[in-house]
C-alpha positions in Angstrom: 1.8 -9.3 24.7 0.1 -12.3 26.3 1.4 -15.8 25.3 -0.3 -17.5 22.4 -1.5 -21.1 22.5 0.1 -22.6 19.4 2.7 -25.3 19.7 6.3 -24.1 19.9 9.0 -26.3 18.5 12.0 -25.7 20.7 13.6 -29.1 19.7 14.1 -28.6 15.9 14.3 -24.8 15.9 16.4 -22.3 17.8 13.3 -20.9 19.5 12.7 -19.5 22.9 9.4 -19.8 24.7 9.0 -16.1 25.2 7.3 -13.1 23.7 9.3 -10.5 21.7 11.1 -8.3 24.2 10.4 -4.5 24.1 12.6 -2.6 21.6 13.8 -5.8 20.0 13.3 -6.7 16.3 10.4 -8.9 15.4 12.0 -12.4 14.9 11.0 -16.0 14.6 13.2 -17.0 17.6 10.5 -15.7 20.0 8.1 -18.6 20.0 5.2 -16.7 21.6 5.3 -14.0 18.9 3.2 -13.6 15.8 6.5 -13.6 13.8 7.1 -17.2 14.9 3.6 -18.3 14.2 3.7 -16.7 10.7 6.9 -18.4 9.8 5.9 -21.7 11.3 2.3 -21.9 10.2 1.0 -19.2 7.9 3.8 -18.9 5.3 4.2 -22.6 4.8 0.4 -22.9 4.2 0.7 -20.1 1.6 3.5 -22.0 -0.2 1.5 -25.3 0.0 -1.5 -23.6 -1.6 0.7 -22.4 -4.5 1.9 -26.0 -5.0 -1.7 -27.3 -4.9 -2.8 -24.6 -7.3 -0.1 -25.5 -9.8 -1.1 -29.1 -9.6 -4.8 -28.5 -9.8 -4.8 -25.8 -12.5 -1.9 -26.9 -14.6 -3.9 -27.1 -17.8 -5.3 -23.6 -17.3 -1.8 -22.2 -16.6 -0.3 -24.0 -19.6 -3.1 -22.6 -21.8 -2.7 -19.0 -20.5 1.1 -18.8 -20.5 2.0 -21.3 -23.1 3.8 -23.4 -20.4 4.8 -27.0 -20.7 4.4 -29.8 -18.2 8.1 -29.5 -17.4 7.7 -25.8 -16.7 4.9 -26.5 -14.2 6.9 -29.4 -12.6 10.0 -27.3 -12.3 8.1 -24.5 -10.5 6.5 -27.0 -8.2 9.9 -28.4 -7.3 11.2 -24.9 -6.8 8.4 -23.9 -4.4 8.6 -27.2 -2.6 12.3 -26.7 -1.9 11.7 -23.2 -0.7 9.0 -24.4 1.7 11.3 -27.1 3.1 14.2 -24.6 3.6 11.8 -22.3 5.5 10.3 -24.9 7.9 13.7 -26.4 8.6 15.4 -23.0 9.1 18.0 -23.4 6.4 20.4 -20.6 5.4 19.1 -18.2 2.7 20.2 -19.2 -0.8 21.5 -16.5 -3.1 19.3 -15.6 -6.1 20.5 -17.1 -9.3 18.9 -14.8 -11.8 21.3 -12.1 -13.1 19.6 -8.8 -12.9 20.7 -5.6 -11.1 17.9 -6.0 -8.6 18.8 -9.6 -7.9 22.4 -8.7 -7.5 21.5 -6.2 -4.9 19.5 -8.8 -3.0 22.6 -11.1 -3.0 24.7 -8.2 -1.6 22.1 -7.7 1.2 22.1 -11.4 2.0 25.9 -11.7 2.0 26.2 -8.7 4.3 23.9 -10.3 7.0 25.4 -11.6 10.2 22.5 -14.0 10.6 21.3 -15.7 7.4 18.7 -18.2 8.6 14.9 -18.0 8.2 13.9 -18.0 11.8 16.9 -16.3 13.4 17.0 -13.2 11.1 14.5 -10.4 11.3 11.0 -11.4 10.4 10.4 -8.8 7.7 13.6 -9.8 5.9 12.6 -13.5 5.8 9.1 -12.8 4.6 10.3 -10.4 1.8 12.9 -12.9 0.8 10.4 -15.7 0.5 8.2 -13.7 -1.8 11.2 -12.5 -3.8 12.2 -16.2 -4.3 8.7 -17.0 -5.5 9.2 -14.4 -8.2 12.6 -15.8 -9.1 11.0 -19.2 -9.7 9.0 -17.6 -12.4 11.9 -15.6 -13.8 13.9 -18.8 -14.3 11.2 -20.2 -16.5 10.9 -19.2 -20.1 7.1 -19.3 -20.1 6.1 -18.3 -16.5 7.8 -14.9 -16.4 4.5 -13.1 -16.2 2.8 -15.7 -14.0 1.1 -14.5 -10.8 0.4 -17.4 -8.4 -2.0 -15.2 -6.5 -4.0 -13.7 -9.4 -7.0 -16.0 -9.0 -7.3 -15.3 -5.3 -7.1 -11.6 -5.8 -9.8 -11.7 -8.6 -12.1 -13.9 -6.5 -11.7 -11.5 -3.6 -12.7 -8.6 -5.9 -15.8 -10.5 -7.2 -16.9 -11.3 -3.6 -16.8 -7.6 -2.7 -18.7 -6.3 -5.8 -21.9 -5.5 -3.9 -19.9 -3.5 -1.3 -18.3 -1.5 -4.1 -21.7 -0.7 -5.6 -23.0 0.5 -2.3 -20.0 2.7 -1.7 -20.1 4.0 -5.3 -23.8 5.1 -4.8 -22.8 7.2 -1.8 -19.5 8.5 -3.2 -21.1 10.2 -6.2 -22.8 12.5 -3.7 -19.5 13.4 -2.1 -17.8 14.6 -5.3 -19.5 17.9 -6.1 -17.6 20.9 -4.6 -18.9 21.2 -1.0 -18.5 23.6 1.9 -15.7 23.3 4.4 -17.6 21.3 7.0 -19.1 18.8 4.6 -15.7 18.4 2.9 -14.0 17.6 6.2 -16.7 15.2 7.2 -16.5 13.3 3.9 -12.7 13.3 4.0 -12.8 11.7 7.5 -15.4 9.2 6.4 -13.3 8.1 3.4 -10.2 7.7 5.5 -12.1 5.4 7.8 -13.5 3.5 4.8 -9.9 2.9 3.7 -9.0 1.7 7.2 -11.7 -1.0 7.4 -11.1 -2.0 3.8 -7.7 -3.1 5.0 -9.4 -6.1 6.7 -9.4 -7.8 3.3 -5.8 -9.1 3.5 -5.2 -12.5 1.9 -1.8 -12.9 3.4 -3.3 -12.9 6.9 -5.8 -15.5 6.0 -3.1 -17.7 4.2 -4.9 -17.0 1.0 -8.5 -17.7 2.1 -11.1 -15.2 1.1 -11.8 -12.5 3.7 -15.3 -11.0 4.0 -16.3 -7.9 5.9 -18.8 -7.9 8.8 -22.2 -9.4 8.1 -21.5 -11.8 5.3 -22.5 -15.4 5.4 -20.2 -18.4 4.9 -20.2 -17.9 1.1 -19.2 -14.3 1.5 -22.6 -13.1 0.2 -25.1 -10.9 1.9 -28.3 -12.7 2.8 -31.4 -12.1 0.6 -32.9 -9.4 2.9 -29.6 -8.0 4.3 -27.3 -5.3 3.1 -23.8 -4.9 4.3 -23.2 -1.1 4.3 -19.5 -0.2 4.7 -20.5 3.3 5.9 -22.6 1.8 8.7 -19.6 -0.4 9.5 -17.6 2.8 10.2 -20.1 3.6 13.0 -20.3 0.0 14.2 -16.5 -0.2 14.5 -16.1 3.2 16.3 -14.9 1.6 19.5 -12.4 -0.6 17.6 -10.5 2.5 16.2 -7.8 2.7 18.8 -6.0 5.9 17.5 -8.1 8.3 15.5 -6.1 11.2 14.1 -8.5 11.8 11.2 -9.6 15.3 12.2 -6.0 16.4 12.5 -5.1 14.7 9.2 -7.8 16.5 7.3 -7.0 19.9 8.9 -3.2 19.5 8.2 -3.5 18.1 4.7 -6.0 20.7 3.5 -4.1 23.6 5.0 -0.8 22.4 3.6 -2.3 21.7 0.2 -3.8 25.2 0.1 -0.4 26.8 1.0 1.3 24.7 -1.7 -1.3 25.6 -4.3 -0.8 29.3 -3.6 2.9 28.9 -3.9 2.5 27.2 -7.2 0.2 30.0 -8.5 2.6 32.7 -7.3 5.5 31.0 -9.2 3.5 30.0 -12.3 5.5 32.4 -14.5 8.9 31.7 -13.0 11.1 29.1 -14.5 13.1 27.2 -11.9 16.8 27.9 -12.2 18.9 24.9 -12.6 22.0 24.9 -10.5 23.5 22.0 -12.4 26.8 23.7 -12.9 27.3 24.3 -9.2 26.3 20.7 -8.4 28.4 19.3 -11.1 31.4 21.2 -9.8 30.7 20.0 -6.2 30.5 16.4 -7.5 33.7 16.8 -9.5 32.1 16.0 -12.8 32.0 17.7 -16.2 30.0 21.0 -16.2 26.7 20.7 -17.9 27.1 22.1 -21.4 23.4 22.4 -22.2 22.5 24.8 -19.4 21.3 28.0 -20.9 23.2 31.2 -20.1 20.2 32.8 -18.5 20.2 30.1 -15.8 24.0 30.6 -15.2 23.5 34.3 -15.0 20.7 34.0 -12.5 18.0 35.3 -14.9 14.5 33.9 -15.0 12.0 33.4 -17.9 8.5 32.3 -18.4 7.9 28.7 -19.5 5.9 27.8 -22.6 2.3 26.9 -21.9 1.7 23.1 -22.0 -1.6 21.2 -21.9 -2.2 19.9 -18.4 -2.8 16.4 -19.6 0.6 16.1 -21.2 3.9 15.2 -19.5 5.9 18.4 -19.0 9.6 19.2 -18.7 10.5 19.7 -15.0 13.5 20.9 -13.2 16.0 18.3 -12.1 14.5 16.6 -9.0 17.7 17.0 -7.0 17.4 20.8 -7.4 13.7 21.4 -6.9 12.8 22.6 -3.4 9.1 22.8 -4.1 6.9 20.4 -6.3 5.4 21.1 -9.7 1.9 19.9 -8.5 0.1 19.5 -5.2 0.3 15.7 -4.8 -1.0 13.2 -2.3 0.7 9.8 -2.2 -0.9 6.4 -1.4 1.5 3.6 -0.6 -0.9 0.8 -1.4 -1.5 -2.5 0.3 -4.1 -5.0 -0.9 -5.8 -5.2 -4.3 -9.5 -5.7 -4.7 -11.9 -3.9 -2.4 -9.1 -2.1 -0.5 -7.7 -0.6 -3.7 -11.2 0.4 -4.7 -11.5 2.3 -1.4 -8.2 4.0 -2.0 -9.4 5.0 -5.5 -12.5 6.5 -3.9 -10.5 8.6 -1.5 -8.2 9.7 -4.4 -11.2 10.7 -6.5 -12.6 12.7 -3.7 -9.3 14.6 -3.1 -9.2 15.5 -6.8 -12.8 16.4 -7.2 -12.8 18.7 -4.2 -9.7 20.5 -5.5 -7.7 19.6 -2.4 -4.8 18.2 -4.6 -3.9 18.0 -8.2 -2.4 14.6 -8.5 -2.5 11.2 -6.7 0.6 9.0 -6.9 -0.1 5.3 -6.1 3.0 3.4 -5.1 2.5 -0.3 -5.8 4.6 -3.5 -5.9 6.3 -4.4 -9.1 6.0 -8.2 -8.5 3.3 -10.4 -6.8 3.8 -9.7 -3.1 2.4 -10.9 0.2 -0.5 -12.7 -1.7 -2.8 -9.7 -2.3 -0.6 -6.6 -2.6 -1.3 -4.4 -5.6 0.8 -4.7 -8.7 0.5 -2.5 -11.8 -1.4 -5.3 -13.5 -3.8 -5.5 -10.5 -4.3 -1.7 -10.6 -5.4 -1.8 -14.2 -7.5 -4.9 -13.7 -9.5 -3.5 -10.8 -10.4 -0.3 -12.7 -11.2 -2.3 -15.9 -13.3 -4.7 -13.9 -15.3 -1.8 -12.3 -15.8 -0.4 -15.7 -17.3 -3.7 -17.0 -19.2 -4.5 -13.8 -22.8 -5.7 -14.4 -24.0 -6.3 -10.8 -27.7 -5.9 -9.9 -29.7 -7.1 -6.8 -33.1 -6.2 -5.5 -33.3 -6.3 -1.7 -36.8 -6.5 -0.1 -37.5 -3.7 2.4 -38.5 -4.6 5.9 -42.4 -4.4 6.2 -43.8 -1.5 8.3 -46.0 -2.8 11.1 -49.5 -1.3 11.3 -50.9 0.0 14.5 -53.6 -2.1 16.1 -56.9 -1.8 14.1 -55.2 0.0 11.1 -54.8 -1.4 7.6 -51.2 -2.5 7.0 -49.4 0.0 4.6 -48.5 -1.1 1.1 -45.0 -2.7 1.1 -42.2 -0.4 -0.1 -40.5 -1.3 -3.4 -37.3 -3.3 -3.0 -34.0 -1.4 -2.8 -32.0 -1.9 -6.0 -28.2 -2.2 -5.8 -26.6 -1.9 -9.2 -23.2 -1.2 -10.7 -24.3 1.9 -12.6 -22.4 4.4 -10.5 -19.5 2.0 -10.1 -19.0 2.0 -13.9 -19.3 5.8 -14.0 -16.6 6.1 -11.3 -14.3 3.7 -13.2 -14.8 5.7 -16.4 -13.5 8.8 -14.6 -10.6 6.9 -13.0 -9.6 5.7 -16.5 -9.5 9.3 -17.6 -7.5 10.3 -14.6 -4.9 7.6 -15.4 -4.7 8.5 -19.0 -4.2 12.2 -18.3 -1.7 11.7 -15.5 -3.9 12.8 -12.6 -3.6 9.3 -11.2 0.0 8.1 -11.5 1.1 4.5 -10.8 4.7 4.0 -9.6 6.5 0.8 -8.6 10.0 1.4 -7.3 12.1 -1.7 -6.4 12.4 -0.5 -2.9 8.9 -1.4 -2.0 9.8 -5.1 -2.6 13.1 -4.9 -0.8 13.6 -6.2 2.8 14.5 -2.7 4.1 12.6 -0.8 6.7 11.7 2.8 5.8 14.2 4.4 8.1 16.8 3.1 5.7 15.1 4.4 2.5 17.4 7.4 2.2 20.4 5.2 2.1 19.1 2.5 -0.2 16.7 4.5 -2.4 17.6 8.2 -2.1 15.7 9.1 -5.3 12.5 7.6 -4.0 12.9 9.4 -0.7 13.3 12.7 -2.5 10.3 11.9 -4.7 8.2 11.4 -1.6 9.3 14.7 -0.2 7.2 16.5 -2.8 4.0 15.1 -1.5 1.5 17.0 0.7 1.2 13.8 2.7 2.0 10.0 2.4 -0.7 7.6 3.2 0.8 4.2 4.2 -1.7 1.3 4.1 -1.6 -1.9 5.9 0.4 -4.0 8.3 3.6 -4.6 6.2 4.0 -0.8 5.6 3.3 -0.3 9.3 6.0 -2.8 10.4 8.5 -1.1 8.1 7.5 2.4 9.4 8.2 1.1 12.9 11.5 -0.5 11.7 10.1 -4.0 12.6 10.7 -3.2 16.3 8.5 -4.0 19.2 8.4 -0.5 20.5 6.5 0.3 23.7 2.8 0.6 22.7 2.6 4.1 24.2 5.5 5.4 22.1 4.5 8.2 19.7 4.6 7.7 16.0 7.3 10.3 15.4 9.7 8.5 17.7 8.8 5.1 16.2 9.6 6.4 12.7 13.3 6.9 13.8 14.0 9.7 11.4 11.9 8.7 8.4 10.3 12.1 7.8 10.2 12.8 4.0 6.6 14.3 4.2 3.7 14.1 6.7 3.0 10.4 7.4 -0.4 8.9 7.7 -0.4 5.3 8.9 -3.6 3.4 8.3 -3.8 -0.3 9.3 -6.0 -2.9 10.9 -3.9 -4.6 13.5 -2.6 -8.0 12.3 0.9 -8.1 13.9 2.1 -7.7 17.4 3.7 -4.3 17.2 1.9 -0.9 17.7 2.6 2.6 18.8 0.6 5.6 20.0 -1.8 3.9 22.3 -3.2 5.7 25.4 -1.6 4.5 28.6 -3.2 1.3 29.9 -5.1 0.5 26.6 -2.7 -2.2 25.6 -3.0 -4.0 28.9 -6.8 -3.6 28.8 -7.1 -5.2 25.3 -4.7 -8.1 26.3 -6.9 -8.8 29.3 -10.0 -9.1 27.0 -8.4 -11.1 24.2 -4.7 -12.2 24.1 -5.0 -12.6 20.3 -6.4 -9.2 19.5 -3.2 -8.2 17.6 -3.5 -10.9 15.0 -7.2 -10.8 14.0 -7.5 -7.4 12.2 -10.5 -6.5 14.3 -8.9 -3.2 15.6 -7.4 -0.4 13.7 -5.4 2.8 13.9 -5.3 6.0 11.8 -2.2 7.9 12.9 -0.4 11.0 11.8 3.1 12.5 12.1 3.4 16.0 10.7 7.1 16.5 11.3 9.1 16.6 8.1 12.7 17.0 7.0 13.3 20.3 5.1 13.6 19.8 1.3 17.0 21.2 0.3 18.9 21.2 -3.0 20.9 18.0 -3.1 24.7 18.0 -3.2 25.0 15.5 -6.0 23.4 14.9 -9.4 20.4 12.7 -9.6 20.7 8.9 -10.0 18.8 9.0 -13.3 21.4 11.1 -15.2 24.5 11.5 -13.1 27.3 13.0 -15.1 25.1 13.4 -18.2 22.7 15.7 -16.5 21.0 17.8 -19.1 20.9 21.0 -17.1 17.7 23.1 -17.1 15.3 20.2 -16.9 14.8 16.4 -16.7 12.6 16.1 -19.8 8.9 15.1 -19.8 7.6 13.3 -16.8 4.2 12.9 -15.1 5.2 11.9 -11.6 6.4 15.3 -10.3 
């Protein structure tokens, strides 16, 4: 990509005044790359804002968390040292908290050939910094549940409340069972809604509030103006560089229909557990609890269980088809973007396309605005309690010459009535297990997704049961592309480098200088128009890879039970 105009420190840092070479990992040593700019400018600003927030809101934090002045001072000192280590390109420190996950982090650090902030791969350094921020809280007795980004996420939500009300008013008309053409059109529209909602990324803006097109400096719509996210989809049509939405809808619906028919055909058949065979292969004790019928190859009908309850399922290492038709969303930002994801999920359920939606979120505060389980619940609860209302004057209709001007139309009312109704249904979906929130440690690891099968085989297999995987945002996109600056015309399948658990849908507004799937010549054309187009989030892609790895019976017991595998089933669970 074209050189950037920021200052490049080649005196104090081991940096070259070049862009990231093709097929090389994104790294801070390339001074003309966004990786360098992020490590040198954006990330230090984010850390500085945490320090300022701790200093400014110390009384509030102490009241909320029962913290002492010493707790606040200690965390400030911790973050200050972390920032200094980053900007001076020190070696990574090992984590000092003693948990299995922290010990894994230390093993990953010790295994590195390059252990410095700027000279190691960009994604490792960024993930490491956010993991260290969490460690600073873990080392405190009172700040273990402290989220240094909570206020920013909540303000971002509040600034987007009118947008959510407008979307809710239109979504309620998409939920009734519709014909094939309307269903496809609405599905496409909601995918694009999810794309442009990804502009609201607080890590890109170093924690500053991000507002969508048309807002004024305070993030509010003007008195006579309405910002309509659905109109934005039309306005941004030329900024959607790769649009696979039609293919996605066709492929997802057809695959979901096939899976549904398969489930119905096998509704009375109990999956046979092959635990004895697997245990023998693994060299462990044969499962004593496996019923004789399973050993003999017989089948039986399962007892009927209410749909809302967790049900016994076969061991995941042995299932070769899922128990439900599921669509997975690997989330990015909280606030308005999560709201848009919930709208898509609600549509897929209400239209009967799938039976469950699994939301994969981060288990700790991450990249400023990423969704955590706390954020997920907070967004739904806040929608449920929303009390927004605004009257917008209609534009007067001009009368023809000599005619009496018509009576002014009544103002348009924007309210949270439908938003609350949606949130009430989302709460029920969560309670009954239709919406499932999962937070595997892998999502807050430094690993790219090509390596998921090695580092998190159970998660990889879990993803294989989905009808499709929707990956949101830039960090997920970078990890899908293995943090490599692939040629921009490379196809998504090649860029995934073997990460094929289920059909992959990649949705992101472009905020980092790596991309794939562009038409020939498009990348050069965009660079000629604006050499910073890859860092602004003004352009987006919705990409699809339908190639998948066949789901086979595993050759080892699952990680959850190992040599104490219980045989015919893994007990009650709602995520399968």
